[in-house]
C-alpha beads as a LAMMPS data file, in Angstrom:
LAMMPS data file: protein, C-alpha beads

368 atoms
367 bonds

1 atom types
1 bond types

-500.0 500.0 xlo xhi
-500.0 500.0 ylo yhi
-500.0 500.0 zlo zhi

Masses

1 110.0

Atoms # bond

1 1 1 13.500 16.089 13.996
2 1 1 14.634 12.271 14.077
3 1 1 15.004 11.355 18.070
4 1 1 12.563 13.117 19.377
5 1 1 9.068 10.756 20.053
6 1 1 6.245 12.727 18.865
7 1 1 3.424 12.151 21.780
8 1 1 0.390 14.201 20.146
9 1 1 -1.688 11.192 17.917
10 1 1 -3.203 12.918 14.602
11 1 1 -6.508 12.310 12.810
12 1 1 -6.910 12.530 8.883
13 1 1 -10.270 12.678 7.330
14 1 1 -10.589 10.437 4.271
15 1 1 -13.861 12.302 3.378
16 1 1 -16.151 10.083 1.405
17 1 1 -19.541 11.192 3.089
18 1 1 -21.728 8.628 4.161
19 1 1 -18.191 6.217 3.923
20 1 1 -15.888 8.771 5.487
21 1 1 -13.326 7.297 7.989
22 1 1 -10.232 9.080 10.109
23 1 1 -6.663 7.643 9.863
24 1 1 -5.400 7.492 13.250
25 1 1 -1.596 8.033 13.640
26 1 1 0.476 7.875 16.796
27 1 1 2.201 5.837 19.527
28 1 1 0.805 3.212 21.654
29 1 1 -2.196 2.926 19.315
30 1 1 -1.884 -0.825 19.438
31 1 1 -3.130 -1.003 23.245
32 1 1 -5.842 1.134 22.303
33 1 1 -7.533 -0.757 19.460
34 1 1 -10.239 -2.275 21.424
35 1 1 -11.581 1.477 22.543
36 1 1 -11.301 2.556 19.301
37 1 1 -13.099 -0.114 17.576
38 1 1 -15.740 0.403 20.186
39 1 1 -15.813 3.877 19.854
40 1 1 -16.596 3.672 16.051
41 1 1 -19.790 1.936 16.530
42 1 1 -20.256 0.462 13.111
43 1 1 -21.269 -2.832 14.971
44 1 1 -23.152 -4.057 18.207
45 1 1 -21.913 -7.457 17.799
46 1 1 -19.066 -8.920 20.098
47 1 1 -17.206 -11.066 17.439
48 1 1 -14.062 -9.996 15.744
49 1 1 -11.418 -11.657 13.616
50 1 1 -7.877 -10.628 13.478
51 1 1 -6.207 -11.759 10.573
52 1 1 -2.450 -11.187 10.518
53 1 1 0.593 -12.918 9.015
54 1 1 3.512 -15.776 10.382
55 1 1 5.595 -12.571 10.652
56 1 1 3.313 -10.045 12.289
57 1 1 1.313 -11.957 14.025
58 1 1 4.118 -13.391 16.942
59 1 1 4.982 -9.443 17.200
60 1 1 1.841 -7.835 17.600
61 1 1 -0.770 -9.831 18.250
62 1 1 -1.064 -9.587 21.586
63 1 1 -1.435 -6.275 22.474
64 1 1 -4.645 -5.880 19.800
65 1 1 -6.310 -9.221 21.437
66 1 1 -5.753 -7.979 24.609
67 1 1 -7.160 -4.390 23.873
68 1 1 -10.223 -5.964 21.831
69 1 1 -10.782 -8.579 24.658
70 1 1 -10.832 -5.267 27.556
71 1 1 -13.479 -3.812 25.042
72 1 1 -15.712 -7.154 25.422
73 1 1 -15.021 -8.281 22.038
74 1 1 -14.175 -12.112 21.424
75 1 1 -11.464 -12.775 19.289
76 1 1 -10.785 -15.588 16.584
77 1 1 -7.203 -15.407 15.267
78 1 1 -6.096 -16.266 11.453
79 1 1 -2.588 -16.259 10.560
80 1 1 -2.013 -16.665 6.903
81 1 1 1.828 -17.383 5.467
82 1 1 3.728 -14.452 5.034
83 1 1 4.107 -13.004 2.079
84 1 1 2.619 -12.028 -1.856
85 1 1 1.675 -15.833 -2.070
86 1 1 -0.778 -15.231 0.716
87 1 1 -2.737 -12.647 -1.662
88 1 1 -4.762 -15.752 -3.369
89 1 1 -8.117 -17.205 -4.020
90 1 1 -6.649 -19.854 -2.045
91 1 1 -5.993 -17.942 1.251
92 1 1 -9.553 -15.881 0.735
93 1 1 -11.390 -19.352 0.902
94 1 1 -9.477 -20.066 3.729
95 1 1 -10.022 -16.983 5.521
96 1 1 -14.013 -16.786 4.791
97 1 1 -14.125 -20.489 6.241
98 1 1 -12.379 -19.383 9.603
99 1 1 -14.693 -16.971 9.280
100 1 1 -17.903 -18.684 8.765
101 1 1 -16.479 -21.226 11.816
102 1 1 -15.760 -18.921 14.053
103 1 1 -19.305 -17.191 14.265
104 1 1 -18.951 -14.136 12.790
105 1 1 -21.830 -12.289 11.033
106 1 1 -23.425 -9.194 9.728
107 1 1 -22.804 -7.746 13.681
108 1 1 -18.938 -8.951 13.729
109 1 1 -16.017 -6.971 12.087
110 1 1 -12.214 -8.016 10.533
111 1 1 -9.449 -6.629 11.944
112 1 1 -6.240 -6.628 9.169
113 1 1 -2.941 -6.304 11.312
114 1 1 0.111 -6.498 9.332
115 1 1 1.349 -5.079 5.896
116 1 1 -0.605 -4.336 2.296
117 1 1 -0.551 -8.490 1.797
118 1 1 -2.688 -8.630 4.689
119 1 1 -4.834 -5.329 4.499
120 1 1 -5.698 -6.619 0.463
121 1 1 -6.551 -10.050 1.737
122 1 1 -8.362 -9.256 4.912
123 1 1 -10.156 -6.279 3.404
124 1 1 -11.572 -8.670 0.186
125 1 1 -12.429 -11.223 2.893
126 1 1 -14.794 -8.526 4.860
127 1 1 -16.191 -7.283 1.986
128 1 1 -17.362 -10.537 0.478
129 1 1 -18.466 -12.225 3.660
130 1 1 -22.382 -12.235 4.163
131 1 1 -21.714 -9.770 1.010
132 1 1 -19.797 -7.253 3.345
133 1 1 -19.036 -6.887 6.944
134 1 1 -16.995 -3.925 8.606
135 1 1 -13.018 -4.228 9.009
136 1 1 -10.315 -2.302 10.557
137 1 1 -7.261 -1.782 9.236
138 1 1 -3.909 -1.886 11.115
139 1 1 -1.020 -1.487 9.274
140 1 1 2.677 -2.255 10.047
141 1 1 4.558 -1.188 7.257
142 1 1 5.639 1.824 5.642
143 1 1 4.055 0.842 2.611
144 1 1 0.676 -0.034 4.020
145 1 1 0.754 3.077 6.498
146 1 1 1.237 5.892 3.778
147 1 1 -0.886 3.781 1.133
148 1 1 -2.226 0.386 0.910
149 1 1 -4.296 0.765 4.011
150 1 1 -5.917 4.047 2.697
151 1 1 -8.634 4.376 0.288
152 1 1 -10.786 0.581 0.332
153 1 1 -8.934 -0.916 -2.656
154 1 1 -8.930 -4.698 -1.291
155 1 1 -8.358 -7.683 -3.050
156 1 1 -6.005 -10.438 -4.439
157 1 1 -3.596 -11.369 -7.350
158 1 1 -4.452 -14.165 -10.231
159 1 1 -1.306 -16.179 -11.853
160 1 1 -1.673 -13.763 -14.876
161 1 1 -1.181 -10.529 -12.569
162 1 1 -1.445 -8.444 -9.408
163 1 1 -4.977 -7.331 -7.916
164 1 1 -7.157 -8.714 -11.278
165 1 1 -9.667 -9.458 -8.361
166 1 1 -11.106 -7.527 -5.595
167 1 1 -13.365 -4.902 -4.484
168 1 1 -13.965 -1.381 -3.181
169 1 1 -14.251 -1.840 0.280
170 1 1 -13.709 1.317 3.091
171 1 1 -12.733 0.348 6.337
172 1 1 -14.098 1.828 9.660
173 1 1 -10.944 3.416 10.325
174 1 1 -7.242 2.984 10.103
175 1 1 -4.956 2.841 13.177
176 1 1 -1.155 3.217 12.267
177 1 1 0.753 2.744 15.129
178 1 1 4.249 4.198 14.260
179 1 1 5.770 1.941 16.942
180 1 1 5.390 -0.790 14.696
181 1 1 7.605 0.331 12.353
182 1 1 10.385 -0.218 15.039
183 1 1 9.979 -4.299 14.187
184 1 1 10.423 -4.007 10.527
185 1 1 13.879 -4.917 9.198
186 1 1 15.983 -2.391 7.395
187 1 1 15.396 -4.124 3.850
188 1 1 11.802 -3.834 4.459
189 1 1 11.816 -0.431 6.066
190 1 1 13.126 1.240 3.269
191 1 1 11.304 -0.212 0.621
192 1 1 8.145 1.478 2.134
193 1 1 9.624 4.835 1.231
194 1 1 9.535 3.814 -2.767
195 1 1 5.459 4.690 -1.953
196 1 1 6.769 8.162 -0.169
197 1 1 8.776 9.177 -2.775
198 1 1 6.131 8.544 -5.720
199 1 1 3.674 11.092 -3.229
200 1 1 6.456 13.510 -3.408
201 1 1 7.288 13.332 -6.988
202 1 1 3.286 13.483 -8.174
203 1 1 2.001 16.085 -5.591
204 1 1 4.838 17.509 -3.040
205 1 1 7.809 18.587 -4.436
206 1 1 9.279 20.126 -1.471
207 1 1 8.803 16.837 0.533
208 1 1 11.763 15.407 -1.535
209 1 1 13.765 17.279 0.368
210 1 1 12.975 16.018 3.908
211 1 1 12.585 12.309 2.926
212 1 1 16.385 11.544 3.125
213 1 1 16.872 12.290 6.767
214 1 1 14.646 9.107 7.722
215 1 1 16.910 6.877 6.042
216 1 1 18.212 4.667 9.109
217 1 1 14.852 4.549 11.046
218 1 1 11.658 5.836 11.899
219 1 1 12.199 8.683 14.898
220 1 1 10.092 11.594 14.299
221 1 1 8.339 10.053 11.430
222 1 1 5.116 11.032 12.222
223 1 1 4.888 14.271 10.509
224 1 1 5.923 12.376 7.546
225 1 1 3.169 9.417 7.283
226 1 1 0.448 12.509 8.443
227 1 1 1.915 14.292 4.977
228 1 1 1.989 11.201 2.981
229 1 1 -2.080 9.849 4.391
230 1 1 -2.780 13.431 3.531
231 1 1 -2.315 13.401 -0.115
232 1 1 -3.584 9.776 -0.126
233 1 1 -7.085 10.848 1.531
234 1 1 -7.085 14.083 -0.862
235 1 1 -6.839 11.800 -3.858
236 1 1 -8.962 9.428 -2.756
237 1 1 -11.783 11.876 -2.089
238 1 1 -11.268 13.288 -5.704
239 1 1 -11.371 10.034 -7.191
240 1 1 -12.927 7.141 -4.942
241 1 1 -13.371 4.561 -7.664
242 1 1 -10.747 5.902 -10.223
243 1 1 -13.529 7.119 -12.716
244 1 1 -12.015 10.841 -12.947
245 1 1 -8.400 10.041 -13.391
246 1 1 -7.052 11.819 -10.532
247 1 1 -6.468 8.458 -8.798
248 1 1 -4.721 6.905 -11.585
249 1 1 -1.883 9.704 -10.637
250 1 1 -1.058 7.274 -7.897
251 1 1 -0.382 4.698 -10.458
252 1 1 3.206 6.786 -11.312
253 1 1 5.815 4.009 -11.421
254 1 1 3.319 0.853 -10.961
255 1 1 2.724 0.037 -14.251
256 1 1 6.237 -1.405 -15.319
257 1 1 6.838 -2.069 -11.287
258 1 1 3.640 -3.928 -11.055
259 1 1 4.889 -6.314 -13.933
260 1 1 8.415 -6.732 -12.359
261 1 1 7.222 -7.756 -9.049
262 1 1 4.934 -10.401 -10.691
263 1 1 7.821 -11.691 -13.216
264 1 1 9.689 -11.962 -10.331
265 1 1 8.293 -14.250 -8.436
266 1 1 9.088 -12.941 -4.968
267 1 1 12.361 -11.975 -5.443
268 1 1 11.772 -8.008 -5.124
269 1 1 9.787 -6.419 -2.754
270 1 1 6.918 -4.482 -3.568
271 1 1 8.861 -1.142 -3.173
272 1 1 11.484 -2.491 -4.774
273 1 1 9.737 -3.298 -8.011
274 1 1 8.430 -0.098 -7.770
275 1 1 11.650 1.560 -7.355
276 1 1 12.473 0.118 -11.067
277 1 1 9.152 1.111 -12.164
278 1 1 9.605 5.135 -11.043
279 1 1 12.994 4.894 -12.494
280 1 1 11.307 3.710 -16.317
281 1 1 8.828 6.036 -15.894
282 1 1 11.206 9.225 -14.933
283 1 1 12.778 8.000 -18.382
284 1 1 9.823 8.306 -20.248
285 1 1 8.833 11.879 -18.334
286 1 1 12.028 13.446 -19.612
287 1 1 11.513 11.997 -23.214
288 1 1 8.116 12.332 -23.658
289 1 1 6.900 15.270 -21.312
290 1 1 9.256 17.447 -20.788
291 1 1 10.214 16.668 -17.526
292 1 1 13.870 18.470 -16.668
293 1 1 16.987 15.682 -16.617
294 1 1 17.704 17.191 -13.084
295 1 1 14.557 16.708 -11.512
296 1 1 14.178 12.744 -12.615
297 1 1 18.412 12.502 -11.595
298 1 1 16.865 14.108 -8.029
299 1 1 14.395 11.319 -7.220
300 1 1 16.729 8.293 -8.389
301 1 1 19.302 9.702 -6.132
302 1 1 17.069 9.845 -3.584
303 1 1 16.008 5.866 -4.435
304 1 1 19.181 5.405 -4.208
305 1 1 19.599 7.085 -0.827
306 1 1 17.548 4.188 0.411
307 1 1 19.392 1.420 -1.253
308 1 1 16.369 0.582 -3.598
309 1 1 17.199 -1.422 -6.874
310 1 1 17.676 0.510 -10.081
311 1 1 19.003 -2.393 -12.324
312 1 1 17.477 -5.817 -12.928
313 1 1 19.928 -8.589 -13.977
314 1 1 19.853 -12.074 -15.735
315 1 1 17.885 -13.611 -12.924
316 1 1 14.800 -11.414 -14.581
317 1 1 13.354 -11.884 -17.983
318 1 1 12.371 -8.936 -20.091
319 1 1 9.824 -10.605 -21.880
320 1 1 8.321 -11.982 -18.755
321 1 1 8.209 -8.724 -17.434
322 1 1 6.073 -7.212 -20.707
323 1 1 3.841 -10.640 -20.765
324 1 1 2.782 -9.623 -17.070
325 1 1 2.518 -6.244 -17.436
326 1 1 0.331 -6.274 -20.253
327 1 1 -2.612 -8.140 -18.370
328 1 1 -2.391 -5.020 -15.704
329 1 1 -5.851 -3.908 -15.012
330 1 1 -4.361 0.015 -15.956
331 1 1 -4.868 -1.195 -19.494
332 1 1 -8.484 0.075 -21.026
333 1 1 -9.177 -1.968 -24.280
334 1 1 -5.776 -2.480 -24.821
335 1 1 -4.729 1.151 -24.252
336 1 1 -2.013 1.709 -22.196
337 1 1 -2.645 4.593 -19.517
338 1 1 0.721 5.568 -18.249
339 1 1 1.642 8.391 -15.564
340 1 1 4.006 10.871 -16.162
341 1 1 5.523 13.705 -15.149
342 1 1 5.987 17.202 -16.415
343 1 1 7.423 18.212 -13.318
344 1 1 8.000 17.173 -10.133
345 1 1 4.316 17.697 -8.531
346 1 1 2.843 17.445 -11.926
347 1 1 1.776 14.378 -12.694
348 1 1 -0.989 13.496 -15.340
349 1 1 -1.861 10.079 -17.392
350 1 1 -0.899 9.858 -20.815
351 1 1 -2.325 7.974 -23.635
352 1 1 0.697 8.280 -25.813
353 1 1 2.919 5.837 -24.520
354 1 1 3.334 2.865 -26.413
355 1 1 4.087 -0.613 -25.510
356 1 1 7.425 -0.314 -27.593
357 1 1 7.996 2.646 -25.116
358 1 1 7.683 0.522 -22.221
359 1 1 9.664 -2.210 -23.450
360 1 1 12.473 0.189 -24.628
361 1 1 13.192 1.511 -21.210
362 1 1 12.371 -2.473 -19.219
363 1 1 15.339 -3.197 -21.679
364 1 1 17.467 -0.428 -20.400
365 1 1 16.662 -1.280 -16.552
366 1 1 18.546 -4.206 -17.654
367 1 1 22.587 -4.335 -16.138
368 1 1 24.705 -4.254 -19.221

Bonds

1 1 1 2
2 1 2 3
3 1 3 4
4 1 4 5
5 1 5 6
6 1 6 7
7 1 7 8
8 1 8 9
9 1 9 10
10 1 10 11
11 1 11 12
12 1 12 13
13 1 13 14
14 1 14 15
15 1 15 16
16 1 16 17
17 1 17 18
18 1 18 19
19 1 19 20
20 1 20 21
21 1 21 22
22 1 22 23
23 1 23 24
24 1 24 25
25 1 25 26
26 1 26 27
27 1 27 28
28 1 28 29
29 1 29 30
30 1 30 31
31 1 31 32
32 1 32 33
33 1 33 34
34 1 34 35
35 1 35 36
36 1 36 37
37 1 37 38
38 1 38 39
39 1 39 40
40 1 40 41
41 1 41 42
42 1 42 43
43 1 43 44
44 1 44 45
45 1 45 46
46 1 46 47
47 1 47 48
48 1 48 49
49 1 49 50
50 1 50 51
51 1 51 52
52 1 52 53
53 1 53 54
54 1 54 55
55 1 55 56
56 1 56 57
57 1 57 58
58 1 58 59
59 1 59 60
60 1 60 61
61 1 61 62
62 1 62 63
63 1 63 64
64 1 64 65
65 1 65 66
66 1 66 67
67 1 67 68
68 1 68 69
69 1 69 70
70 1 70 71
71 1 71 72
72 1 72 73
73 1 73 74
74 1 74 75
75 1 75 76
76 1 76 77
77 1 77 78
78 1 78 79
79 1 79 80
80 1 80 81
81 1 81 82
82 1 82 83
83 1 83 84
84 1 84 85
85 1 85 86
86 1 86 87
87 1 87 88
88 1 88 89
89 1 89 90
90 1 90 91
91 1 91 92
92 1 92 93
93 1 93 94
94 1 94 95
95 1 95 96
96 1 96 97
97 1 97 98
98 1 98 99
99 1 99 100
100 1 100 101
101 1 101 102
102 1 102 103
103 1 103 104
104 1 104 105
105 1 105 106
106 1 106 107
107 1 107 108
108 1 108 109
109 1 109 110
110 1 110 111
111 1 111 112
112 1 112 113
113 1 113 114
114 1 114 115
115 1 115 116
116 1 116 117
117 1 117 118
118 1 118 119
119 1 119 120
120 1 120 121
121 1 121 122
122 1 122 123
123 1 123 124
124 1 124 125
125 1 125 126
126 1 126 127
127 1 127 128
128 1 128 129
129 1 129 130
130 1 130 131
131 1 131 132
132 1 132 133
133 1 133 134
134 1 134 135
135 1 135 136
136 1 136 137
137 1 137 138
138 1 138 139
139 1 139 140
140 1 140 141
141 1 141 142
142 1 142 143
143 1 143 144
144 1 144 145
145 1 145 146
146 1 146 147
147 1 147 148
148 1 148 149
149 1 149 150
150 1 150 151
151 1 151 152
152 1 152 153
153 1 153 154
154 1 154 155
155 1 155 156
156 1 156 157
157 1 157 158
158 1 158 159
159 1 159 160
160 1 160 161
161 1 161 162
162 1 162 163
163 1 163 164
164 1 164 165
165 1 165 166
166 1 166 167
167 1 167 168
168 1 168 169
169 1 169 170
170 1 170 171
171 1 171 172
172 1 172 173
173 1 173 174
174 1 174 175
175 1 175 176
176 1 176 177
177 1 177 178
178 1 178 179
179 1 179 180
180 1 180 181
181 1 181 182
182 1 182 183
183 1 183 184
184 1 184 185
185 1 185 186
186 1 186 187
187 1 187 188
188 1 188 189
189 1 189 190
190 1 190 191
191 1 191 192
192 1 192 193
193 1 193 194
194 1 194 195
195 1 195 196
196 1 196 197
197 1 197 198
198 1 198 199
199 1 199 200
200 1 200 201
201 1 201 202
202 1 202 203
203 1 203 204
204 1 204 205
205 1 205 206
206 1 206 207
207 1 207 208
208 1 208 209
209 1 209 210
210 1 210 211
211 1 211 212
212 1 212 213
213 1 213 214
214 1 214 215
215 1 215 216
216 1 216 217
217 1 217 218
218 1 218 219
219 1 219 220
220 1 220 221
221 1 221 222
222 1 222 223
223 1 223 224
224 1 224 225
225 1 225 226
226 1 226 227
227 1 227 228
228 1 228 229
229 1 229 230
230 1 230 231
231 1 231 232
232 1 232 233
233 1 233 234
234 1 234 235
235 1 235 236
236 1 236 237
237 1 237 238
238 1 238 239
239 1 239 240
240 1 240 241
241 1 241 242
242 1 242 243
243 1 243 244
244 1 244 245
245 1 245 246
246 1 246 247
247 1 247 248
248 1 248 249
249 1 249 250
250 1 250 251
251 1 251 252
252 1 252 253
253 1 253 254
254 1 254 255
255 1 255 256
256 1 256 257
257 1 257 258
258 1 258 259
259 1 259 260
260 1 260 261
261 1 261 262
262 1 262 263
263 1 263 264
264 1 264 265
265 1 265 266
266 1 266 267
267 1 267 268
268 1 268 269
269 1 269 270
270 1 270 271
271 1 271 272
272 1 272 273
273 1 273 274
274 1 274 275
275 1 275 276
276 1 276 277
277 1 277 278
278 1 278 279
279 1 279 280
280 1 280 281
281 1 281 282
282 1 282 283
283 1 283 284
284 1 284 285
285 1 285 286
286 1 286 287
287 1 287 288
288 1 288 289
289 1 289 290
290 1 290 291
291 1 291 292
292 1 292 293
293 1 293 294
294 1 294 295
295 1 295 296
296 1 296 297
297 1 297 298
298 1 298 299
299 1 299 300
300 1 300 301
301 1 301 302
302 1 302 303
303 1 303 304
304 1 304 305
305 1 305 306
306 1 306 307
307 1 307 308
308 1 308 309
309 1 309 310
310 1 310 311
311 1 311 312
312 1 312 313
313 1 313 314
314 1 314 315
315 1 315 316
316 1 316 317
317 1 317 318
318 1 318 319
319 1 319 320
320 1 320 321
321 1 321 322
322 1 322 323
323 1 323 324
324 1 324 325
325 1 325 326
326 1 326 327
327 1 327 328
328 1 328 329
329 1 329 330
330 1 330 331
331 1 331 332
332 1 332 333
333 1 333 334
334 1 334 335
335 1 335 336
336 1 336 337
337 1 337 338
338 1 338 339
339 1 339 340
340 1 340 341
341 1 341 342
342 1 342 343
343 1 343 344
344 1 344 345
345 1 345 346
346 1 346 347
347 1 347 348
348 1 348 349
349 1 349 350
350 1 350 351
351 1 351 352
352 1 352 353
353 1 353 354
354 1 354 355
355 1 355 356
356 1 356 357
357 1 357 358
358 1 358 359
359 1 359 360
360 1 360 361
361 1 361 362
362 1 362 363
363 1 363 364
364 1 364 365
365 1 365 366
366 1 366 367
367 1 367 368
């Protein structure tokens, strides 16, 4: 319940055979990052690079660095500008040159300390530096705790669209310290709930009734985080590289949402854009898949409860959104793979959604 502090750390295993790893969820984990890294025995080297951003660095670098140094590692810190713009090949080059300058080799490892941008960027650099070295994910936002830190997708953006360059590179472990959420501004805290609401909509209808209690802060949130990580881990186990279609279910709300995020040019946070994408996907689910309108309304009401956007205004362009989403990697040979809901908790990938269907829902998002 909110107001209590859970003392027991919990582990969720992402079961991928010889690429399996644990997601460790609890309190006070930043101060134990070094012992966690040492216990993994993924490397016998003594060097580590800690990649973070200009917002997270001043808040959380000190305890992580001290812990790594106490475990016998020499730590080289790399700080990139906060924000989506750092998911770029320019920053990949910068980070990789820093890794080389610091003398990292195949016996070294990378620590990604931050939100989804840092996890994607640092993970991608770890995947390609010396043809691949281990990395630890230490997520510090709701989005990264429940979604982007789990599953091994790493990469950066191109001007044409999100995540068009990348690789699958599973972390050695994910260290999810609930205490880091206390430093988030309320807007950044709430935007992450778009991903939690998405998980509930596609896999766990009952969870929808439990989410609203965390609207104003993370007290007592460990069990909710664990539940969401479990959903992501199960889907990744079934379809690690998105080849069978199961992992594509995680894209509910993301086809349109990514188009909006790219077109917004930084005006919207990831979860805010995904909220709009979810609203559009719900409308298409009602029209094309028989989702009861009451179910769609329940999800929209929960997005509204977290003050997530549900409409666009004149700052945005429907044409630009359509241009961006047409370049999304979820389009295969020009065909659209769009995730719909038959009912809450029952998602599927449809090939029946047309560009005109999407354009209609994008236009309906604009304030009249």
